[in-house]
C-alpha positions as a Markdown table, in Angstrom:
| # | Residue | x | y | z |
|---|---|---|---|---|
| 1 | Met | -105.9 | -45.0 | 138.1 |
| 2 | Ser | -109.5 | -44.1 | 138.6 |
| 3 | Leu | -112.2 | -46.0 | 137.1 |
| 4 | Asn | -113.1 | -43.1 | 134.7 |
| 5 | Lys | -109.5 | -42.9 | 133.4 |
| 6 | Ala | -109.3 | -46.6 | 132.9 |
| 7 | Leu | -112.5 | -46.6 | 130.9 |
| 8 | Leu | -111.3 | -43.6 | 128.8 |
| 9 | Trp | -108.1 | -45.4 | 128.1 |
| 10 | Ala | -109.8 | -48.6 | 127.1 |
| 11 | Leu | -112.4 | -46.9 | 124.9 |
| 12 | Pro | -110.0 | -46.2 | 122.0 |
| 13 | Leu | -108.5 | -49.8 | 122.2 |
| 14 | Ser | -112.1 | -51.2 | 122.1 |
| 15 | Leu | -113.0 | -48.9 | 119.2 |
| 16 | Leu | -110.0 | -49.9 | 117.3 |
| 17 | Ser | -110.6 | -53.6 | 117.9 |
| 18 | Asn | -114.2 | -53.3 | 116.9 |
| 19 | Leu | -113.3 | -51.8 | 113.5 |
| 20 | Gly | -112.5 | -55.2 | 112.1 |
| 21 | Ala | -110.4 | -56.3 | 109.3 |
| 22 | Thr | -112.0 | -53.8 | 106.9 |
| 23 | Ala | -110.1 | -51.0 | 108.6 |
| 24 | Trp | -106.8 | -52.4 | 107.5 |
| 25 | Ala | -107.9 | -53.3 | 103.9 |
| 26 | Arg | -105.9 | -52.2 | 101.0 |
| 27 | Lys | -108.0 | -50.6 | 98.3 |
| 28 | Ala | -107.2 | -51.7 | 94.7 |
| 29 | Asp | -108.7 | -49.5 | 92.0 |
| 30 | Leu | -109.1 | -51.3 | 88.6 |
| 31 | Ser | -109.3 | -48.9 | 85.7 |
| 32 | Val | -111.8 | -49.9 | 83.0 |
| 33 | Leu | -110.4 | -49.7 | 79.6 |
| 34 | Pro | -113.2 | -49.8 | 76.7 |
| 35 | Ser | -112.5 | -51.6 | 73.6 |
| 36 | Asn | -112.1 | -49.6 | 70.4 |
| 37 | Asp | -115.6 | -50.8 | 69.2 |
| 38 | Ser | -117.5 | -50.4 | 72.6 |
| 39 | Leu | -120.7 | -48.7 | 71.8 |
| 40 | Gly | -122.0 | -48.8 | 75.3 |
| 41 | Asn | -121.6 | -46.8 | 78.5 |
| 42 | Cys | -118.8 | -48.4 | 80.6 |
| 43 | Pro | -118.0 | -47.8 | 84.4 |
| 44 | Glu | -114.9 | -45.7 | 85.0 |
| 45 | Asn | -113.5 | -48.2 | 87.5 |
| 46 | Val | -114.1 | -51.2 | 89.7 |
| 47 | Val | -112.9 | -51.4 | 93.2 |
| 48 | Ala | -111.4 | -54.4 | 95.2 |
| 49 | Tyr | -110.2 | -54.8 | 98.8 |
| 50 | Glu | -107.6 | -57.1 | 100.3 |
| 51 | Thr | -106.9 | -57.6 | 104.0 |
| 52 | Pro | -103.9 | -59.5 | 105.2 |
| 53 | Gln | -104.8 | -62.1 | 107.8 |
| 54 | Pro | -102.9 | -62.1 | 111.1 |
| 55 | Tyr | -99.5 | -63.7 | 110.7 |
| 56 | Thr | -99.1 | -67.4 | 111.3 |
| 57 | Gln | -95.7 | -69.3 | 111.4 |
| 58 | Gly | -94.8 | -70.7 | 108.1 |
| 59 | Gly | -97.3 | -68.8 | 105.8 |
| 60 | Tyr | -99.5 | -65.9 | 105.1 |
| 61 | Ala | -103.1 | -65.3 | 103.7 |
| 62 | Thr | -105.0 | -62.4 | 102.3 |
| 63 | Asp | -108.7 | -62.1 | 102.2 |
| 64 | Gly | -110.2 | -60.2 | 99.3 |
| 65 | Met | -113.4 | -59.0 | 97.7 |
| 66 | Ile | -114.3 | -57.1 | 94.5 |
| 67 | Gln | -117.4 | -54.9 | 94.3 |
| 68 | Leu | -118.8 | -56.5 | 91.2 |
| 69 | Arg | -122.4 | -56.0 | 92.3 |
| 70 | Glu | -122.0 | -52.4 | 91.7 |
| 71 | Ile | -122.1 | -53.1 | 87.9 |
| 72 | Ala | -123.6 | -56.6 | 87.7 |
| 73 | Thr | -126.3 | -59.0 | 89.0 |
| 74 | Asp | -126.7 | -62.7 | 89.5 |
| 75 | Ile | -123.0 | -63.2 | 90.2 |
| 76 | Ser | -121.7 | -66.7 | 90.9 |
| 77 | Val | -118.5 | -68.7 | 90.8 |
| 78 | Ser | -118.2 | -70.1 | 87.1 |
| 79 | Gln | -114.8 | -71.6 | 86.9 |
| 80 | Val | -112.2 | -72.9 | 89.4 |
| 81 | Asp | -108.7 | -74.4 | 88.7 |
| 82 | Asp | -105.5 | -74.8 | 90.6 |
| 83 | Phe | -104.3 | -71.2 | 89.7 |
| 84 | Ser | -107.5 | -69.1 | 89.2 |
| 85 | Val | -111.1 | -68.5 | 89.8 |
| 86 | Thr | -113.6 | -66.8 | 87.7 |
| 87 | Trp | -117.0 | -65.2 | 88.8 |
| 88 | Val | -119.6 | -64.2 | 86.2 |
| 89 | Gly | -122.6 | -62.0 | 86.4 |
| 90 | Thr | -125.1 | -60.2 | 84.1 |
| 91 | Leu | -124.1 | -56.5 | 83.5 |
| 92 | Lys | -126.7 | -53.9 | 84.9 |
| 93 | Pro | -128.7 | -52.2 | 82.1 |
| 94 | Asp | -126.6 | -49.1 | 82.2 |
| 95 | Tyr | -123.5 | -51.1 | 81.2 |
| 96 | Ala | -125.1 | -54.0 | 79.1 |
| 97 | Asn | -123.4 | -52.9 | 75.8 |
| 98 | Cys | -120.1 | -52.1 | 77.5 |
| 99 | Glu | -117.1 | -54.1 | 75.9 |
| 100 | Ala | -114.0 | -53.4 | 78.2 |
| 101 | Thr | -111.4 | -54.9 | 80.4 |
| 102 | Ala | -109.9 | -53.8 | 83.8 |
| 103 | Gly | -106.8 | -54.3 | 85.8 |
| 104 | Ile | -105.3 | -52.9 | 89.0 |
| 105 | Val | -103.8 | -49.4 | 88.4 |
| 106 | Ser | -103.3 | -48.4 | 92.1 |
| 107 | Leu | -103.2 | -49.9 | 95.6 |
| 108 | Asp | -104.2 | -47.5 | 98.3 |
| 109 | Gly | -103.7 | -44.5 | 96.0 |
| 110 | Glu | -100.2 | -45.4 | 95.1 |
| 111 | Ser | -99.4 | -46.4 | 91.4 |
| 112 | Phe | -99.5 | -50.3 | 90.9 |
| 113 | Gln | -96.8 | -51.5 | 88.3 |
| 114 | Gly | -97.0 | -55.2 | 88.9 |
| 115 | His | -98.8 | -58.1 | 87.5 |
| 116 | Ser | -102.7 | -57.5 | 87.8 |
| 117 | Tyr | -103.7 | -60.7 | 89.4 |
| 118 | Ile | -107.3 | -59.2 | 89.8 |
| 119 | Arg | -108.9 | -58.5 | 86.4 |
| 120 | Val | -112.3 | -57.9 | 85.0 |
| 121 | Gln | -113.8 | -58.4 | 81.6 |
| 122 | Leu | -117.1 | -56.8 | 80.4 |
| 123 | Ser | -118.4 | -58.3 | 77.3 |
| 124 | Asn | -121.6 | -59.6 | 75.6 |
| 125 | Gly | -123.7 | -58.4 | 78.5 |
| 126 | Lys | -121.6 | -60.3 | 81.1 |
| 127 | Ala | -119.0 | -59.2 | 83.7 |
| 128 | Lys | -116.3 | -61.6 | 84.5 |
| 129 | Ala | -114.1 | -61.0 | 87.6 |
| 130 | Ile | -110.9 | -63.2 | 87.6 |
| 131 | Leu | -108.5 | -63.9 | 90.3 |
| 132 | Asp | -105.4 | -65.4 | 88.6 |
| 133 | Met | -102.3 | -66.3 | 90.8 |
| 134 | Thr | -100.4 | -67.4 | 87.6 |
| 135 | Gly | -96.9 | -65.8 | 88.0 |
| 136 | Val | -97.6 | -64.6 | 91.5 |
| 137 | Ser | -94.9 | -66.1 | 93.7 |
| 138 | Asp | -94.6 | -66.3 | 97.6 |
| 139 | Ala | -91.2 | -65.7 | 99.5 |
| 140 | Asn | -90.0 | -69.3 | 98.7 |
| 141 | Gly | -90.5 | -69.1 | 94.9 |
| 142 | Phe | -93.8 | -71.1 | 95.0 |
| 143 | Thr | -97.0 | -70.1 | 93.2 |
| 144 | Ala | -99.4 | -68.3 | 95.7 |
| 145 | Val | -102.5 | -70.6 | 96.1 |
| 146 | Ile | -106.2 | -69.8 | 96.3 |
| 147 | Leu | -107.5 | -71.1 | 99.6 |
| 148 | Tyr | -111.1 | -70.0 | 99.3 |
| 149 | Gln | -113.5 | -68.6 | 96.7 |
| 150 | Gly | -117.1 | -67.8 | 97.1 |
| 151 | Met | -119.8 | -65.0 | 97.4 |
| 152 | Arg | -120.8 | -62.9 | 100.4 |
| 153 | Glu | -123.2 | -60.0 | 100.2 |
| 154 | Gly | -123.6 | -60.3 | 96.5 |
| 155 | Asn | -119.8 | -59.8 | 95.8 |
| 156 | Pro | -117.0 | -62.2 | 94.9 |
| 157 | Arg | -114.8 | -63.1 | 98.0 |
| 158 | Trp | -111.4 | -65.1 | 98.2 |
| 159 | Thr | -108.5 | -65.9 | 100.2 |
| 160 | Trp | -105.1 | -66.5 | 98.8 |
| 161 | Gly | -101.8 | -67.1 | 100.5 |
| 162 | Gly | -98.5 | -68.6 | 100.3 |
| 163 | Thr | -95.4 | -69.7 | 102.3 |
| 164 | Asp | -92.8 | -67.3 | 104.0 |
């Protein structure tokens, strides 16, 4: 095989490997549901992404993030326990009077019917993003665990996983 053909064959593989984990991320759309007495403007939706980590024997892990900085500022981790983590930020002025909640309605464009383990609350000028593993089981019937919670590029980030 000539050098030119070898380079052309390697090019798609190198491009594919350079796309990184975000190329394989699942998009979770969270529909915002205003409360009956919400007088403020509310966002239509909030978007989260989750990317499965490469398989490791005995378990699995999934990295995630939610685009909370689209609607809020000054976001930080506010509460962590064995089963959940909550991030809180200040709603941007456009949404400051919104009173609403949000949960997963679709994954990669497909209707989501399960337990929404990613939720958002918009209330009293604050935005709360909640990752809650309550009721989320792994393949062996154990509760999935939160392995990491933090912030990157102004958005909440996490890793959760379980046994297989």
